[in-house]
VEXVO-207927 format. One record per residue: residue number from 1; residue in three letters; z, y, x of N, C-alpha, C, O in turn. Coordinates in Angstrom, 2 decimals. Each point is the difference from the previous one (the first is absolute). Last residue first. Example, Ala and Ser with C-alpha at 12.3 -4.5 7.8 and 13.67 -1.06 7.14 Angstrom:
<rs>
 kero votor     n.w     n.v     n.u    ca.w    ca.v    ca.u     c.w     c.v     c.u     o.w     o.v     o.u
    2   ser    7.08   -2.25   12.85    0.06    1.19    0.82    0.73    1.09   -0.77    0.17    1.11    0.51
    1   ala   -0.24   -6.83   -0.22    0.00    1.19   -0.89    0.00    1.20    0.90    0.66   -0.02    1.04
</rs>
This chain:
<rs>
 kero votor     n.w     n.v     n.u    ca.w    ca.v    ca.u     c.w     c.v     c.u     o.w     o.v     o.u
   73   unk   49.84   -0.60  -39.85    0.72   -0.28    1.27   -1.04    0.21    1.10    0.31   -0.16    1.18
   72   unk    0.41    2.05   -6.57   -1.09   -0.41    1.18    0.65   -0.26    1.22    0.58    0.96    0.51
   71   unk    0.99   -1.11   -5.93    0.27    0.44    1.36   -0.99   -0.51    0.89   -0.38   -1.17   -0.01
   70   unk    0.93    2.53   -5.46   -0.51   -1.00    0.96    0.32    0.78    1.31   -0.04    1.22    0.18
   69   unk    1.78   -1.01   -5.56   -0.03    0.67    1.27   -0.19   -1.09    1.07    0.72   -0.97    0.20
   68   unk   -1.94    1.30   -5.76    0.31   -0.65    0.92    0.15    0.83    1.38   -0.90    0.82    0.21
   67   unk    0.19   -1.52   -5.89    0.08    1.06    0.88    0.69   -0.80    1.13    0.91   -0.79   -0.24
   66   unk   -1.83   -1.79   -3.48   -1.14    0.53    0.40    0.02    1.07    1.09   -1.01    0.24    0.66
   65   unk    4.32   -4.22   -1.07   -0.11    1.11   -0.56   -1.43    0.57    0.43   -0.45   -0.19    1.13
   64   unk    3.07   -3.43    0.68   -0.22   -0.57   -1.15   -0.20    1.35   -0.93    0.49   -0.04   -1.13
   63   unk    0.15    0.53    5.84   -0.72   -1.15   -0.08   -0.40   -0.47   -1.25   -1.03   -0.67   -0.09
   62   unk    3.54    4.74    1.98   -0.80   -0.06   -1.13   -0.96   -1.41    0.13   -1.15    0.07   -0.42
   61   unk    2.87    2.12    5.02    0.79    0.09   -1.27   -1.13   -0.15   -1.22   -1.13    0.48    0.13
   60   unk    0.08   -1.36    4.47    1.29    0.30    0.08    0.88    0.01   -1.13    1.15   -0.43   -0.04
   59   unk   -5.76   -1.92    2.01    0.45    0.50   -1.25    1.42    0.17    0.30    0.69   -0.99    0.23
   58   unk   -4.41    0.87    3.71    1.08   -0.68   -0.72    0.26    0.70   -1.20   -0.26    1.20   -0.02
   57   unk   -3.92   -1.69    4.06    0.68    0.72   -1.01    1.01   -0.91   -0.73   -0.22   -1.19   -0.22
   56   unk   -2.27   -0.09    4.22    0.79    1.21    0.41    0.60    0.81   -1.35    0.81    0.92    0.08
   55   unk   -3.71   -4.96   -0.20    1.25   -0.46    0.30    1.11    1.28    0.44    1.23   -0.09    0.03
   54   unk   -6.13    0.37   -1.11    1.02   -0.02   -1.38    1.33   -0.30    0.60    0.98    0.50   -0.55
   53   unk   -4.15    2.32    3.84    0.16   -1.37   -0.56    0.95   -0.18   -1.12    0.99    0.73   -0.12
   52   unk   -3.84    3.84    0.78    1.17   -0.69    0.92   -0.03   -1.46   -0.56   -0.60   -0.26   -1.04
   51   unk   -1.99    4.17   -0.67   -0.53   -0.45    1.17    1.10   -0.48    0.81    0.11    0.33    1.18
   50   unk   -0.04    1.94   -5.68    0.49    0.53    1.14   -0.43   -0.73    1.50    0.31    0.50    1.08
   49   unk   -1.94   -2.32   -5.35   -0.42    1.56   -0.05    0.72    0.79    1.34   -0.63    0.85    0.62
   48   unk    1.25   -5.65   -1.24   -1.52    0.37    0.36   -0.46    1.49    0.14   -0.84    0.54    0.71
   47   unk    5.38   -1.96   -2.24   -0.23   -0.27    1.33   -1.41    0.33    0.57   -0.22    0.60    1.05
   46   unk    1.32   -0.41   -5.71    0.64    1.21    0.76   -0.27   -0.34    1.57   -0.38    0.91    0.73
   45   unk   -0.95   -4.31   -3.63   -0.84    1.10   -0.41    0.54    1.42    0.97   -0.76    0.80    0.54
   44   unk    3.39   -4.91   -0.33   -1.46   -0.15    0.58   -0.76    1.15   -0.13   -0.56    0.46    1.00
   43   unk    4.70   -0.39   -3.34    0.26    0.03    1.57   -1.34   -0.04    0.66   -0.33    0.88    0.79
   42   unk    0.02   -1.68   -5.30    0.40    1.46    0.22    0.14    0.12    1.40   -0.67    0.85    0.59
   41   unk    0.16   -5.33   -2.30   -1.17    0.68    0.10    0.14    1.54    0.29   -0.95    0.54    0.56
   40   unk    4.79   -3.19   -0.90   -0.70   -0.19    1.53   -1.27    0.60   -0.30   -0.47    0.59    0.97
   39   unk    3.10    0.20   -4.59    0.60    0.46    1.05   -0.74   -0.39    1.16   -0.18    0.86    0.87
   38   unk   -0.92   -2.62   -4.73   -0.51    1.37    0.07    0.60    0.75    1.12   -0.58    0.98    0.47
   37   unk    1.84   -5.48   -1.31   -1.62   -0.09    0.39   -0.20    1.61    0.23   -0.55    0.41    1.02
   36   unk    5.01   -2.53   -2.22   -0.37    0.76    1.31   -1.38    0.13    0.25   -0.37    0.38    1.11
   35   unk    2.19   -2.72   -5.04    0.20   -0.82    1.12   -0.39    0.92    1.34   -0.38   -0.56    1.03
   34   unk   -1.51    2.84   -4.96    0.73   -1.45   -0.18   -0.03   -0.42    1.34   -0.97    0.05    0.75
   33   unk   -1.40    4.13   -2.95    1.36   -0.01    0.79    0.73   -1.24   -0.49    0.82   -0.01   -0.92
   32   unk   -6.30    0.17    1.72    1.04    0.35   -1.09    1.29    0.11    0.70    0.14   -0.45    1.14
   31   unk   -4.93    1.79    0.98    0.74   -1.09   -0.18    1.20    0.39   -0.93    0.40    1.16   -0.14
   30   unk   -3.74    1.88    1.72   -0.44   -0.92   -1.06    0.91   -1.18   -0.37   -0.11   -0.63   -1.05
   29   unk    1.24    5.93    2.79   -0.20   -1.38    0.58   -0.59   -0.87   -1.19    0.32    0.24   -1.17
   28   unk    0.90    5.20    2.74   -0.41   -0.75   -1.10   -0.46   -1.43    0.68   -0.73   -0.03    0.99
   27   unk    3.85    4.51    0.78   -0.76   -1.41    0.29   -0.29   -0.64   -1.18    0.98   -0.36   -0.66
   26   unk    0.86    5.31    2.90   -0.02   -0.63   -1.38   -1.12   -1.17    0.23   -1.15    0.29    0.36
   25   unk    4.36    3.04    3.08   -1.28   -0.73   -0.35    0.20   -0.72   -1.37    1.09   -0.41   -0.39
   24   unk    1.35    4.07    4.48    0.17   -0.55   -1.46   -1.33   -0.66   -0.28   -0.98    0.57    0.50
   23   unk    2.23    2.33    3.32    0.67   -1.21    0.08    0.27   -0.61   -1.17    1.05   -0.61   -0.17
   22   unk   -3.88    4.35    0.89    0.00   -0.63    1.33    0.80   -1.13    0.07   -0.19   -0.84    0.88
   21   unk   -1.54    1.79   -5.90    0.36    0.98    1.33   -0.01   -0.89    1.29   -0.47   -1.13    0.08
   20   unk   -1.39   -0.71   -3.62    0.53    0.96   -0.86    0.42    1.17    0.91   -0.25    1.18   -0.23
   19   unk   -3.62   -5.36    0.14    1.01    0.92    0.86    0.48    1.00   -0.72   -0.77    0.79   -0.55
   18   unk   -1.49   -5.64   -1.23    0.01    1.65   -0.07    1.04    0.38    0.95    1.10   -0.57    0.00
   17   unk   -4.11   -4.29   -0.59    1.28    0.72    0.38   -0.15    1.67   -0.10   -0.93    0.63    0.50
   16   unk   -0.98   -6.13   -2.60   -0.51    1.42    0.61    1.29    0.66    0.41    1.06   -0.46   -0.43
   15   unk   -3.25   -4.36   -2.19    0.92    0.48    1.02   -0.50    1.36    0.63   -1.13    0.19    0.46
   14   unk   -0.08   -1.83   -5.75   -0.27   -0.02    1.47    1.06    0.39    0.96    0.84    0.83   -0.33
   13   unk    0.15   -1.40   -4.27   -1.42   -0.54    0.04   -0.50   -0.15    1.49   -0.52   -1.05    0.40
   12   unk    5.85    0.52   -1.23   -0.96    0.98   -0.25   -1.44   -0.62    0.04   -0.21   -1.14    0.41
   11   unk    4.91   -0.72    0.31   -1.16   -0.51   -1.19   -0.76    1.12   -0.35   -0.32    0.19   -1.17
   10   unk    4.51    2.06    3.50   -0.50   -1.51    0.08   -1.04   -0.25   -1.23   -0.09    0.68   -1.02
    9   unk    2.05    3.68    3.91   -0.42   -0.48   -1.39   -0.63   -1.16    0.05   -1.15   -0.08    0.43
    8   unk    4.85    3.15    2.96   -0.87   -1.29   -0.34   -0.45   -0.29   -1.26    0.84   -0.44   -0.79
    7   unk    1.22    4.49    4.27    0.08   -0.33   -1.38   -1.17   -1.00   -0.08   -1.15    0.31    0.31
    6   unk    4.01    1.80    4.13   -1.22   -0.32   -0.61    0.36   -0.51   -1.53    1.14   -0.39   -0.28
    5   unk    0.41    3.18    5.09    0.48   -0.31   -1.26   -1.29   -0.36   -0.79   -0.98    0.75   -0.08
    4   unk    2.71   -1.20    5.45   -0.85    0.64   -0.94    0.52   -0.28   -1.23    0.90   -0.83   -0.13
    3   unk    0.77    1.24    5.60    0.36   -0.58   -1.52   -1.03    0.70   -0.80   -0.25    1.20    0.14
    2   unk    0.98   -2.36    5.59   -0.65    0.69   -1.00    0.24   -0.52   -1.33   -0.10   -1.21   -0.18
    1   unk    2.54    0.67    5.30   -0.45   -0.54   -1.22   -0.43    0.85   -0.95    0.84    0.85   -0.31
</rs>
């Protein structure tokens, strides 16, 4: 299992991704941080960047925080 550190910025003007290092990303998503909408959008954006299905990504830590640890199964 591979782990990534991400920081999610919700309610951004546009959805985009910045790679900070080999295991760290900063994601800007348009969705607000309400009812998990920003988390779902962040996982979809990260999955498309990595070329893996969204179902293989799982939030390990930080579901209610901008800083998260994501596992790739």
